[in-house]
N, CA, C and O atoms as a MOPAC input file, in Angstrom:
PM7 MOZYME 1SCF
protein

 N    -13.69200 1    11.41100 1    19.09700 1
 C    -14.43100 1    10.63400 1    20.06500 1
 C    -13.73500 1     9.16100 1    20.11100 1
 O    -14.01200 1     8.32400 1    20.97000 1
 N    -12.84100 1     8.97700 1    19.11900 1
 C    -12.42600 1     7.52800 1    19.03200 1
 C    -11.73900 1     7.45500 1    17.74400 1
 O    -11.37000 1     8.44400 1    17.11100 1
 N    -11.56400 1     6.07300 1    17.33800 1
 C    -10.78300 1     5.75100 1    16.06700 1
 C    -11.88200 1     5.13100 1    15.12200 1
 O    -12.39500 1     4.01800 1    15.23200 1
 N    -12.14500 1     6.15600 1    14.11000 1
 C    -13.39600 1     5.68200 1    13.33300 1
 C    -12.65600 1     5.05700 1    11.78900 1
 O    -13.33200 1     4.59100 1    10.87200 1
 N    -11.39600 1     5.15800 1    11.77500 1
 C    -10.75500 1     4.68400 1    10.44900 1
 C    -11.28000 1     3.18700 1    10.35700 1
 O    -11.18300 1     2.35700 1    11.26000 1
 N    -11.89300 1     2.97500 1     9.02300 1
 C    -12.16100 1     1.41700 1     8.93700 1
 C    -13.43200 1     1.08900 1     9.43400 1
 O    -13.86100 1    -0.04900 1     9.24500 1
 N    -14.14100 1     1.98300 1    10.08300 1
 C    -15.31500 1     1.71300 1    10.84900 1
 C    -16.59300 1     2.63300 1    10.36200 1
 O    -17.76300 1     2.25700 1    10.43500 1
 N    -16.20300 1     3.76500 1     9.90900 1
 C    -17.31900 1     4.76900 1     9.51100 1
 C    -17.13400 1     5.05400 1     7.86800 1
 O    -16.06800 1     5.39400 1     7.35400 1
 N    -18.29400 1     4.86000 1     7.20900 1
 C    -18.19700 1     5.10300 1     5.58700 1
 C    -17.87100 1     6.49000 1     5.44800 1
 O    -17.42300 1     6.74900 1     4.33100 1
 N    -17.96300 1     7.55900 1     6.30400 1
 C    -17.87100 1     8.92800 1     6.00200 1
 C    -16.32700 1     9.32100 1     6.40500 1
 O    -15.85600 1    10.41500 1     6.09500 1
 N    -15.61300 1     8.36600 1     7.09600 1
 C    -14.35500 1     8.77100 1     7.52000 1
 C    -13.25200 1     9.05600 1     6.16100 1
 O    -13.14900 1     8.27500 1     5.21500 1
 N    -12.56400 1    10.19500 1     6.29100 1
 C    -11.67200 1    10.49300 1     5.01900 1
 C    -10.58500 1     9.38300 1     5.17300 1
 O    -10.01100 1     9.12600 1     6.23100 1
 N    -10.39300 1     8.79900 1     4.05600 1
 C     -9.61200 1     7.68200 1     3.93600 1
 C     -8.14600 1     8.06700 1     3.25000 1
 O     -8.13200 1     9.00500 1     2.45300 1
 N     -7.08400 1     7.45600 1     3.50600 1
 C     -5.81100 1     7.76300 1     2.88800 1
 C     -5.77400 1     7.50900 1     1.33800 1
 O     -4.87700 1     7.92600 1     0.60600 1
 N     -6.80500 1     6.81200 1     0.94800 1
 C     -7.02100 1     6.34600 1    -0.50100 1
 C     -6.76700 1     7.76200 1    -1.52800 1
 O     -6.28800 1     7.81100 1    -2.66100 1
 N     -7.24300 1     8.76300 1    -0.72500 1
 C     -7.18800 1    10.05300 1    -1.60600 1
 C     -5.82700 1    10.70200 1    -1.32400 1
 O     -5.66400 1    11.79200 1    -1.87100 1
 N     -4.96800 1    10.30500 1    -0.68400 1
 C     -3.59900 1    10.50700 1    -0.67600 1
 C     -3.55300 1    11.73600 1     0.49500 1
 O     -2.68700 1    12.61100 1     0.50500 1
 N     -4.45300 1    11.64800 1     1.29500 1
 C     -4.39700 1    12.74200 1     2.35700 1
 C     -4.22500 1    12.01300 1     3.74000 1
 O     -4.95300 1    11.10100 1     4.13300 1
 N     -3.15800 1    12.54600 1     4.42200 1
 C     -2.85800 1    12.22700 1     5.74800 1
 C     -3.85300 1    12.86800 1     6.68900 1
 O     -3.95800 1    14.09300 1     6.74300 1
 N     -4.52300 1    12.12100 1     7.36900 1
 C     -5.74300 1    12.79300 1     8.24500 1
 C     -5.59100 1    12.16700 1     9.66800 1
 O     -5.16300 1    11.01700 1     9.77100 1
 N     -5.91700 1    12.86700 1    10.71600 1
 C     -5.91100 1    12.33500 1    12.00900 1
 C     -7.17900 1    11.46200 1    12.18700 1
 O     -8.15100 1    11.68700 1    11.46600 1
 N     -7.21500 1    10.41500 1    13.17000 1
 C     -8.31100 1     9.64900 1    13.31500 1
 C     -8.95200 1     9.89900 1    14.64000 1
 O     -9.96600 1     9.23700 1    14.86300 1
 N     -8.61900 1    10.58600 1    15.40000 1
 C     -9.02500 1    10.95000 1    16.84500 1
 C     -8.61900 1    12.39400 1    17.32300 1
 O     -7.57800 1    12.96100 1    16.99000 1
 N     -9.59200 1    12.90700 1    18.15300 1
 C     -9.29000 1    14.23100 1    18.66000 1
 C     -9.61700 1    14.40300 1    20.07600 1
 O    -10.68600 1    13.94000 1    20.47600 1
 N     -8.85000 1    14.99700 1    20.87100 1
 C     -9.28000 1    15.11600 1    22.41900 1
 C     -9.45600 1    16.68200 1    22.60400 1
 O     -8.79800 1    17.44800 1    21.90000 1
 N    -10.31300 1    17.13400 1    23.51700 1
 C    -10.49600 1    18.46400 1    23.89300 1
 C    -10.26500 1    18.67700 1    25.24200 1
 O    -10.27200 1    17.65600 1    25.92900 1
 N    -10.05100 1    19.77700 1    25.83000 1
 C     -9.83600 1    20.24400 1    27.11600 1
 C    -10.08200 1    21.66700 1    27.19300 1
 O     -9.63500 1    22.39000 1    26.30300 1
 N    -10.82600 1    22.21300 1    28.28200 1
 C    -10.96200 1    23.61400 1    28.50200 1
 C     -9.64800 1    24.19700 1    29.30900 1
 O     -9.30900 1    23.79700 1    30.42300 1
 N     -9.04400 1    25.10000 1    28.63200 1
 C     -7.84600 1    25.94600 1    29.44400 1
 C     -8.30600 1    26.85900 1    30.37100 1
 O     -7.88200 1    26.94300 1    31.52400 1
 N     -9.27100 1    27.62600 1    29.82400 1
 C     -9.82100 1    28.73200 1    30.58600 1
 C    -11.20300 1    29.27300 1    30.08500 1
 O    -11.48700 1    29.02300 1    28.91300 1
 N    -11.99000 1    29.90300 1    30.75500 1
 C    -13.10900 1    30.44900 1    30.40500 1
 C    -13.13500 1    31.94100 1    30.98800 1
 O    -13.04200 1    32.12900 1    32.20100 1
 N    -13.25500 1    32.90900 1    30.14800 1
 C    -13.18300 1    34.25800 1    30.64600 1
 C    -14.05000 1    35.13600 1    29.74900 1
 O    -13.87200 1    35.01900 1    28.53700 1
 N    -15.07500 1    36.10100 1    30.24100 1
 C    -15.70000 1    37.01000 1    29.54000 1
 C    -16.54800 1    36.49900 1    28.48200 1
 O    -16.78400 1    37.23800 1    27.52600 1
 N    -17.07600 1    35.23800 1    28.53100 1
 C    -17.93600 1    34.62400 1    27.61100 1
 C    -17.11300 1    33.83000 1    26.35400 1
 O    -17.63200 1    33.38600 1    25.33000 1
 N    -15.72000 1    33.78200 1    26.72100 1
 C    -14.95500 1    33.00500 1    25.65500 1
 C    -14.18400 1    31.95100 1    26.27000 1
 O    -13.62600 1    32.05800 1    27.36200 1
 N    -14.17100 1    30.84200 1    25.46500 1
 C    -13.53500 1    29.67100 1    26.07400 1
 C    -12.31000 1    29.47500 1    25.43500 1
 O    -12.36600 1    29.76200 1    24.23900 1
 N    -11.18000 1    29.06800 1    25.83800 1
 C    -10.12000 1    28.69700 1    25.29500 1
 C     -9.88000 1    27.12100 1    25.52600 1
 O     -9.73300 1    26.58700 1    26.62500 1
 N     -9.86900 1    26.47300 1    24.25300 1
 C     -9.93600 1    25.21200 1    24.25700 1
 C     -8.55900 1    24.50200 1    23.62800 1
 O     -8.15200 1    24.86200 1    22.52300 1
 N     -7.93400 1    23.56900 1    24.32700 1
 C     -6.78800 1    22.93000 1    23.84400 1
 C     -7.09500 1    21.62800 1    23.14300 1
 O     -7.82400 1    20.80000 1    23.69000 1
 N     -6.65000 1    21.44800 1    22.13800 1
 C     -6.96200 1    20.28100 1    21.42600 1
 C     -5.70400 1    19.32800 1    20.92300 1
 O     -4.62300 1    19.85800 1    20.66600 1
 N     -5.86100 1    18.13200 1    20.81600 1
 C     -4.69300 1    17.19400 1    20.37500 1
 C     -5.38300 1    16.34700 1    19.38800 1
 O     -6.41700 1    15.75000 1    19.68900 1
 N     -4.83900 1    16.27200 1    18.20200 1
 C     -5.47400 1    15.40900 1    17.27600 1
 C     -4.40800 1    14.22300 1    17.18700 1
 O     -3.20600 1    14.45800 1    17.30900 1
 N     -4.94100 1    12.84100 1    16.95200 1
 C     -4.17000 1    11.65000 1    16.94900 1
 C     -4.41000 1    11.11100 1    15.78700 1
 O     -5.45500 1    11.27700 1    15.15700 1
 N     -3.15200 1    10.21300 1    15.31600 1
 C     -3.27300 1     9.28500 1    14.03000 1
 C     -2.36900 1     8.04800 1    14.47600 1
 O     -1.19700 1     8.08700 1    14.84900 1
 N     -3.14500 1     7.02300 1    14.35400 1
 C     -2.57200 1     5.61000 1    14.77400 1
 C     -2.17300 1     5.77700 1    16.32000 1
 O     -1.06100 1     5.30700 1    16.55900 1
 N     -2.78200 1     6.30100 1    17.34400 1
 C     -2.63700 1     6.32200 1    18.54700 1
 C     -1.26700 1     7.22300 1    18.85000 1
 O     -0.67600 1     7.04800 1    19.91500 1
 N     -0.87000 1     8.02000 1    18.05100 1
 C      0.13300 1     9.05500 1    18.26800 1
 C     -0.12200 1    10.42000 1    17.90700 1
 O     -0.84900 1    10.67300 1    16.94700 1
 N      0.45800 1    11.39500 1    18.65100 1
 C      0.03900 1    12.81700 1    18.51300 1
 C      0.36600 1    13.17300 1    16.87000 1
 O      1.46300 1    12.97700 1    16.34800 1
 N     -0.71400 1    13.68400 1    16.24000 1
 C     -0.55200 1    14.20500 1    14.98100 1
 C     -0.35200 1    15.75800 1    14.95300 1
 O      0.58800 1    16.25200 1    14.33000 1
 N     -1.25500 1    16.51200 1    15.64000 1
 C     -0.75200 1    18.05200 1    15.88700 1
 C     -1.81100 1    18.30500 1    16.94200 1
 O     -2.71000 1    17.56500 1    17.34100 1
 N     -1.44600 1    19.64900 1    17.32200 1
 C     -2.20400 1    20.13400 1    18.58000 1
 C     -2.11700 1    21.66800 1    18.46400 1
 O     -1.30300 1    22.22000 1    17.72500 1
 N     -2.94100 1    22.27800 1    19.18200 1
 C     -3.12800 1    23.76100 1    19.53000 1
 C     -4.42200 1    24.20100 1    20.35400 1
 O     -5.10700 1    23.42800 1    21.02300 1
 N     -4.63900 1    25.53300 1    20.20200 1
 C     -5.52900 1    26.00300 1    20.99500 1
 C     -6.68100 1    26.71900 1    20.08400 1
 O     -6.37700 1    27.27900 1    19.03000 1
 N     -7.90500 1    26.66700 1    20.52100 1
 C     -8.90600 1    27.61500 1    19.77000 1
 C     -9.71000 1    28.53500 1    20.93300 1
 O     -9.89300 1    28.11400 1    22.07600 1
 N    -10.08200 1    29.62900 1    20.54300 1
 C    -10.92600 1    30.47900 1    21.28400 1
 C    -12.33500 1    30.63700 1    20.67800 1
 O    -12.53200 1    31.23100 1    19.61900 1
 N    -13.38100 1    30.01700 1    21.48500 1
 C    -14.82100 1    29.90200 1    21.10400 1
 C    -15.67500 1    30.70400 1    21.92700 1
 O    -15.60300 1    30.66100 1    23.15500 1
 N    -16.62600 1    31.56500 1    21.19700 1
 C    -17.67700 1    32.21000 1    22.05000 1
 C    -18.59000 1    31.24900 1    22.71900 1
 O    -19.17600 1    30.39700 1    22.05200 1
 N    -18.72600 1    31.33500 1    23.88500 1
 C    -19.80700 1    30.45100 1    24.50400 1
 C    -20.97600 1    30.72800 1    24.07600 1
 O    -21.73500 1    29.76200 1    23.98800 1
 N    -21.48300 1    32.00200 1    23.69900 1
 C    -22.80700 1    32.04400 1    23.33700 1
 C    -23.04000 1    31.53400 1    21.88000 1
 O    -24.21700 1    31.41300 1    21.53900 1
 N    -22.16300 1    31.25200 1    21.07000 1
 C    -22.43800 1    30.68100 1    19.70000 1
 C    -21.22800 1    29.77700 1    19.45000 1
 O    -20.37700 1    30.19800 1    18.66600 1
 N    -21.05100 1    28.55200 1    20.04100 1
 C    -19.86600 1    27.64600 1    19.81900 1
 C    -20.17800 1    26.89900 1    18.60200 1
 O    -20.79100 1    25.83200 1    18.62400 1
 N    -19.71400 1    27.51600 1    17.44700 1
 C    -19.76900 1    26.96000 1    16.00900 1
 C    -18.52600 1    27.37000 1    15.52500 1
 O    -17.78200 1    28.07100 1    16.21000 1
 N    -18.17900 1    26.91200 1    14.16700 1
 C    -16.95900 1    27.35900 1    13.56200 1
 C    -17.01400 1    26.96000 1    12.10100 1
 O    -17.86900 1    26.14300 1    11.75700 1
 N    -16.22900 1    27.43500 1    11.27300 1
 C    -16.08800 1    27.21600 1     9.99100 1
 C    -15.49000 1    25.89200 1     9.55300 1
 O    -15.98400 1    25.28800 1     8.60100 1
 N    -14.29300 1    25.35300 1    10.31200 1
 C    -13.70700 1    24.06700 1    10.05100 1
 C    -14.38700 1    23.17000 1    10.85500 1
 O    -15.10000 1    23.40900 1    11.83000 1
 N    -14.03300 1    21.89300 1    10.24400 1
 C    -14.30600 1    20.66800 1    11.06800 1
 C    -14.03100 1    20.70400 1    12.43600 1
 O    -14.85600 1    20.41400 1    13.30200 1
 N    -12.79300 1    21.08200 1    12.65700 1
 C    -12.26700 1    21.05200 1    13.98300 1
 C    -12.83500 1    22.15200 1    14.91600 1
 O    -13.08500 1    21.88200 1    16.09100 1
 N    -13.02600 1    23.29700 1    14.44400 1
 C    -13.87000 1    24.28700 1    15.20000 1
 C    -15.19100 1    23.84500 1    15.64500 1
 O    -15.62500 1    23.99300 1    16.78700 1
 N    -15.90100 1    23.20100 1    14.50700 1
 C    -17.12100 1    22.70500 1    14.87500 1
 C    -17.20600 1    21.68800 1    15.98500 1
 O    -18.11500 1    21.70700 1    16.81600 1
 N    -16.13100 1    20.70700 1    15.97400 1
 C    -16.10100 1    19.68900 1    16.85700 1
 C    -15.94000 1    20.11200 1    18.39600 1
 O    -16.48800 1    19.62300 1    19.38400 1
 N    -14.93300 1    21.27300 1    18.29100 1
 C    -14.71300 1    22.08900 1    19.54600 1
 C    -15.71900 1    22.67300 1    20.13800 1
 O    -15.86500 1    22.70500 1    21.36000 1
 N    -16.56400 1    23.23100 1    19.21800 1
 C    -17.93800 1    23.94700 1    19.58600 1
 C    -18.96200 1    22.98600 1    20.20800 1
 O    -19.72500 1    23.35500 1    21.10200 1
 N    -18.95200 1    21.63300 1    19.66200 1
 C    -19.85500 1    20.80000 1    20.28900 1
 C    -19.33600 1    20.31500 1    21.67100 1
 O    -20.10300 1    20.18900 1    22.62600 1
 N    -18.02300 1    20.05300 1    21.74300 1
 C    -17.39200 1    19.81000 1    23.03000 1
 C    -17.69100 1    20.88100 1    24.09700 1
 O    -18.00900 1    20.52800 1    25.23200 1
 N    -17.59700 1    22.16000 1    23.76400 1
 C    -17.96000 1    23.30000 1    24.63700 1
 C    -19.29200 1    23.16100 1    24.78400 1
 O    -19.52200 1    23.14700 1    25.99300 1
 N    -20.45400 1    23.03100 1    24.05400 1
 C    -21.67400 1    23.09100 1    24.31500 1
 C    -21.89200 1    22.01400 1    25.23800 1
 O    -22.53000 1    22.31400 1    26.24600 1
 N    -21.48900 1    20.78400 1    25.11500 1
 C    -21.61200 1    19.65000 1    25.99100 1
 C    -21.03200 1    20.04400 1    27.52200 1
 O    -21.66500 1    19.87200 1    28.56400 1
 N    -19.90700 1    20.51500 1    27.43100 1
 C    -19.28300 1    20.81600 1    28.72700 1
 C    -20.17200 1    21.98700 1    29.38800 1
 O    -20.31800 1    21.94000 1    30.60900 1
 N    -20.75700 1    23.00400 1    28.68700 1
 C    -21.42300 1    23.93000 1    29.45200 1
 C    -22.85800 1    23.43100 1    29.93700 1
 O    -23.38800 1    23.89600 1    30.94600 1
 N    -23.45600 1    22.43500 1    29.12900 1
 C    -24.64200 1    21.68300 1    29.66200 1
 C    -24.50500 1    20.99600 1    30.97300 1
 O    -25.36200 1    20.96500 1    31.85700 1
 N    -23.33100 1    20.45200 1    30.99500 1
 C    -23.11000 1    19.70200 1    32.27700 1
 C    -22.53100 1    20.51100 1    33.60000 1
 O    -22.73700 1    20.23700 1    34.78200 1
 N    -21.74500 1    21.59100 1    33.04200 1
 C    -21.10300 1    22.28000 1    34.22300 1
 C    -21.84600 1    23.59800 1    34.58000 1
 O    -21.52100 1    24.08500 1    35.66300 1
 N    -22.72800 1    24.21700 1    33.90300 1
 C    -23.00300 1    25.63200 1    34.11000 1
 C    -24.47000 1    25.46300 1    34.73700 1
 O    -25.11300 1    26.45600 1    35.07800 1

């Protein structure tokens, strides 16, 4: 939801030698049979870092990875506003 590097104490820093994105954008590609396909683009320094799609159950929008949990939170918010 923005660029947290240098602003948030919990943000993963490069001092650990890990290249990490600093923002993520989500969009709904489609919803069918209780499953949402979500497109994501992660950014670093205002440039694309990586991208892909996730399929998430609308009835239980959670996940094992940080990215999946963020996408689940996006989906839950989307469903509250649009269903």
